[in-house]
C-alpha positions as CSV (number, residue, x, y, z in Angstrom):
1,M,121.0,87.0,56.9
2,P,118.7,84.9,55.7
3,F,114.6,86.0,55.2
4,E,112.8,85.4,58.8
5,A,108.8,85.5,58.0
6,V,107.3,84.3,55.2
7,F,103.9,86.2,54.7
8,L,100.9,84.2,52.3
9,D,98.1,85.3,50.7
10,A,94.9,82.9,51.4
11,G,92.2,82.4,48.7
12,G,93.9,81.7,45.4
13,T,97.0,81.0,47.2
14,L,97.0,78.6,50.0
15,I,93.4,77.6,49.8
16,H,91.4,76.9,46.3
17,P,87.6,76.7,46.1
18,D,85.8,73.9,45.7
19,R,86.4,72.3,42.0
20,A,84.6,69.2,42.1
21,F,81.7,71.2,43.1
22,I,81.7,73.7,40.8
23,L,82.3,71.5,38.0
24,R,79.2,70.2,38.8
25,K,77.3,73.6,38.9
26,L,78.8,74.7,35.7
27,A,77.8,70.8,34.0
28,E,73.7,71.7,34.9
29,C,74.2,75.0,33.2
30,G,75.3,72.7,29.8
31,A,79.0,73.8,30.4
32,R,81.3,71.0,30.7
33,L,85.0,71.7,31.8
34,D,87.8,69.3,32.4
35,A,90.6,70.7,34.6
36,A,92.2,72.5,31.9
37,G,89.1,74.2,30.3
38,M,88.3,75.7,34.5
39,E,92.1,76.6,34.9
40,E,91.3,78.7,31.6
41,A,88.2,80.4,32.9
42,E,89.9,81.1,35.8
43,R,93.0,83.1,34.4
44,S,90.4,85.1,32.0
45,A,88.6,85.9,35.0
46,R,91.8,87.0,37.4
47,D,92.8,88.9,34.5
48,L,89.6,90.6,34.3
49,L,89.5,91.5,38.1
50,R,93.6,92.7,37.2
51,S,91.8,95.3,34.9
52,V,88.9,96.4,36.7
53,M,91.4,96.9,40.0
54,L,93.6,99.1,37.5
55,N,90.9,101.1,35.7
56,E,87.9,101.7,38.1
57,A,87.5,102.9,42.1
58,S,88.5,100.6,44.5
59,E,85.9,97.7,45.8
60,D,85.6,95.5,48.5
61,D,86.6,92.2,48.7
62,A,83.2,90.9,48.5
63,T,82.5,93.2,45.2
64,R,85.5,91.6,43.5
65,L,85.0,88.5,44.9
66,R,81.2,88.3,43.0
67,T,83.2,90.4,39.9
68,F,85.5,87.3,39.6
69,W,82.5,84.6,40.1
70,E,81.1,86.9,37.0
71,A,83.3,87.0,34.5
72,F,84.6,83.2,34.8
73,V,81.4,81.6,34.3
74,R,81.4,83.6,31.5
75,A,84.8,82.4,30.7
76,A,83.8,78.7,31.3
77,G,80.6,79.2,28.5
78,C,77.7,78.9,30.9
79,P,74.9,80.8,29.3
80,D,73.7,84.0,29.8
81,G,70.4,82.9,31.1
82,A,71.8,79.7,33.4
83,A,74.8,82.3,34.5
84,A,73.4,84.4,37.5
85,G,72.2,80.8,39.0
86,V,75.2,79.8,39.2
87,V,77.4,82.7,40.4
88,Q,74.6,82.9,43.2
89,A,75.2,79.0,44.3
90,I,78.9,79.1,44.3
91,M,79.2,82.9,46.4
92,R,76.2,80.9,48.7
93,R,78.8,78.5,49.3
94,H,81.2,80.9,49.9
95,F,79.3,82.6,52.4
96,D,78.1,79.4,54.0
97,G,82.3,78.9,54.6
98,R,82.2,75.4,52.3
99,L,84.1,76.7,49.1
100,W,87.6,77.4,50.0
101,V,88.5,73.5,50.7
102,D,90.7,72.6,47.8
103,V,94.6,72.6,49.2
104,H,97.1,71.7,46.2
105,D,100.2,69.0,45.8
106,G,102.9,70.5,47.5
107,T,101.5,72.9,49.4
108,E,101.4,71.4,52.9
109,D,104.7,69.9,52.3
110,A,106.1,73.5,51.5
111,L,104.6,74.5,54.7
112,K,105.9,72.1,56.9
113,T,109.4,72.5,55.2
114,L,108.9,76.4,56.2
115,R,108.1,75.8,59.9
116,G,111.4,72.9,60.2
117,A,113.3,75.3,58.6
118,G,112.4,78.1,61.3
119,Y,110.2,80.8,59.2
120,T,107.8,82.8,61.0
121,L,104.5,82.4,58.9
122,G,101.9,84.1,58.6
123,V,98.6,84.7,56.5
124,V,97.8,88.1,55.3
125,S,94.4,87.7,53.6
126,N,91.7,90.2,52.4
127,A,88.7,88.4,53.7
128,D,85.6,88.8,55.7
129,G,86.5,87.8,59.5
130,R,86.5,83.9,58.6
131,V,89.7,83.2,56.8
132,E,91.2,81.7,59.8
133,S,88.4,79.1,59.8
134,F,88.6,78.5,56.0
135,L,92.5,77.3,56.8
136,E,91.2,75.2,60.0
137,L,89.1,73.3,57.6
138,A,91.2,73.4,54.6
139,G,93.7,71.8,57.5
140,L,96.6,74.4,56.9
141,R,96.0,76.0,60.4
142,R,98.6,74.7,62.2
143,Y,101.3,75.4,60.7
144,L,100.7,79.1,60.3
145,D,101.7,81.5,63.6
146,F,99.3,84.1,62.9
147,V,96.3,85.3,60.8
148,V,95.6,89.0,59.3
149,D,92.5,88.9,58.5
150,S,91.1,91.9,56.8
151,A,87.8,92.3,58.1
152,V,89.2,92.1,61.2
153,V,91.9,94.8,61.4
154,G,90.3,97.4,59.1
155,V,92.6,97.2,56.2
156,E,92.8,95.6,53.0
157,K,95.7,94.7,50.7
158,P,97.3,96.6,48.7
159,D,97.1,99.2,51.7
160,P,101.0,98.8,53.4
161,G,98.9,98.8,57.0
162,I,97.8,95.4,56.6
163,F,101.5,94.1,56.2
164,R,102.6,96.5,58.8
165,I,100.3,94.8,61.3
166,A,101.8,91.2,60.2
167,L,105.1,92.5,60.5
168,D,104.6,93.8,64.0
169,R,103.0,90.1,64.7
170,A,105.9,88.7,63.8
171,G,108.1,90.7,65.3
172,V,110.6,91.6,61.7
173,E,111.6,94.3,59.9
174,P,110.7,94.7,56.5
175,R,113.6,93.7,54.6
176,L,113.7,90.4,56.1
177,A,109.9,89.3,55.5
178,V,108.5,87.9,52.3
179,H,104.5,87.8,50.7
180,V,103.4,85.8,48.5
181,G,100.2,86.0,46.7
182,D,98.1,85.6,43.7
183,I,97.3,88.7,42.2
184,Y,100.0,91.3,41.4
185,E,98.2,94.6,42.0
186,I,96.9,93.1,45.8
187,D,99.7,91.3,46.7
188,V,103.1,92.5,45.6
189,A,102.1,96.0,45.2
190,G,100.8,95.8,48.7
191,A,103.8,94.1,50.2
192,R,106.3,96.5,48.3
193,A,104.4,99.4,49.6
194,A,105.4,98.3,53.2
195,G,108.8,97.7,52.3
196,V,108.6,94.1,52.3
197,Q,109.7,91.5,49.3
198,G,106.3,90.4,46.8
199,I,106.5,87.1,44.9
200,L,104.1,86.4,42.6
201,L,102.5,82.9,42.5
202,D,101.9,82.5,38.8
203,P,100.7,78.6,38.3
204,E,100.9,79.5,34.5
205,G,104.1,81.2,34.0
206,T,102.4,83.9,32.0
207,D,102.5,87.1,34.0
208,D,105.4,89.4,33.1
209,V,105.8,92.0,35.8
210,D,108.7,93.6,38.3
211,A,108.6,91.5,40.7
212,P,110.0,87.4,41.5
213,S,107.7,84.5,40.9
214,I,107.1,81.2,41.4
215,R,104.6,78.4,40.1
216,A,103.5,76.7,42.9
217,L,104.2,76.8,47.0
218,S,106.4,73.9,46.7
219,E,108.9,76.2,45.0
220,L,109.5,78.8,47.9
221,P,111.6,76.8,50.2
222,A,114.1,76.8,47.7
223,W,113.6,80.8,46.1
224,L,113.9,81.3,49.9
225,A,117.0,79.3,50.3
226,E,118.5,81.1,46.8
227,H,117.8,84.5,48.0
228,E,119.2,87.0,50.3
229,P,117.5,90.2,51.5
230,A,118.2,93.9,50.3
231,P,120.9,95.3,52.5
232,A,120.2,97.1,55.6
233,T,120.3,101.1,54.9
234,D,120.9,103.3,57.2
C-alpha cells in the first residue's frame, strides 16, 4: 500500500519571506546581498536556531522567529547599530501578515501533482493563528485539505500531539503519512515521534541527518512514487 497523506510545514517549506523586501531593508543599512548571499545568511541563521533548540529551554514560535531574524541580520553583515531596526521591520511585516508571500518555483506544480495522485494534503505549522490566511495570500490554500495551526490547536511541533491531530483529520494511520519540513529538530523529530515518516527539506543538500531528504518540493512526487510505508505491525 502506498503512502496516503502528505503533511507539510508552512514557513520555510511552502511559503517563504518576501525576499525583495528583506534585501531592500538590508541595503538601507549598508548590507548589499545577492540571492546567494541571502541563502548563506539564511543557512547560518537556521544552523544557529537549531543549536539553540538543542541546547536551551524550548521557546515559543514568536521567540524562535525573532532569534532566527536576529541571527540572519548579523550573518548578512548589517552593522550592529542598524541591525535591531532591520529585525524590527521584518517582524513588523510578519505581524502585519505581509512577510510570507514568496513561493519557490515548482511548489505549486508539486501540490497539483500530489492532489491529482489522490494524496490527502495538510499543513502542520507552528504559527500564531494566521498561517491559513498566509497560505491564502500566497495562492496555495486551495490545494490543501486542511491546515493545523499550533496556536489554534494548542500544541506545537515537535510535540507528537500536533501530528496526531493531522492524522485524525486525514483519517489515516501514522505509517501511511509523511511530513516534510525544513528543520530536523521540529519537523522530522516531531513527525517520527508520532509514527509519521519525516522528510527533511534541505535545499543545499548539506544536512547530515538520519532521515530522507529532498532539495525542493518539486522532488516530492517522485520520492513518494519510489518509496513504500513501513510494514504494518501487530
